[in-house]
N, C-alpha and C positions, 0 to 999 in steps of 0.2 A: 952273269945270270946264274942263279942257283936252280938246279933242276931237282925236284923231289920225285922220286919214283915210288909209287905205291903199288903193291901187288896184292891181290886178293885170291884166296884159294876157295874152291867150291867143290863140294861133294854132292853128286846127284845119286840118290837112292831111289830106285824104281822097283816097286814090288808089284808083281803081276798077280792078279786074283786074290788079293788080301783085303778083307773088309776092314775099314778103319775101326769099326766097333769091336773088332777082335784084338786091338792093340791097346796096351795100358796108357799110351800117350793120349788116347781119345776116350778113356774112361773104362776100359775093360778091367775088372777087379784083379785078375791074376797077371803077374809080370812074366810073360813067356818070352819076351824080347828085351832083356836087360841092356844090351848094347844100344839098341835103338832108343830106349828110354833115356840112357845117359847122353847120347848124342842130341836128342831133342831138348834136353835141359840146357845145353850149351849153344844150340843152333837156332834156326828159324823153323818153326812148326807151322805148316799151313793148315788152315781149317777147311778150306775148299779146294777142289781140284777139278779141272774140266779137261775133256779130251776131244779132239777134232774127229775121232773115229773110234767106234766101239770094239776094235780088234787090236791086239798087241802090236803086230808088225807095222801096219800103217800108222798107228799112233806113235810108235818109236821113231819111225822115219820122219814124221812131222816134228817131233820134239827135237831131233838132232839136225834137221835141215832148216827149220823155221818156216816151212812151207806146208800148206794144207795137202792132204793126200792126193787130191785131184790136180795139184800142181807139181808134186814131186814124183808122181807116177807110181806110187805104192798104194793102190786101192784094192787090188785083188789079193785074196788069200791063196797063195800058191803053195802047194805041198812041197816040202824039201825032200829030194830023193834020198 
């Protein structure tokens, strides 16, 4: 039996508080992010994105655990000391 192993690499780029309309990949006329533009040309560019929670920390916890904030326990915005 021949086993073929295939591996795929993934890069997740998460930009907090950046409007899509301010990026050239989504139509902004000035290219202020040339690295992201080159990466988008070779990768997958998503036209829509949704979040399970409107704050960064609970949204990131959901992203990395696969659980909604009310299931992963990160619903509160707790100040970091």
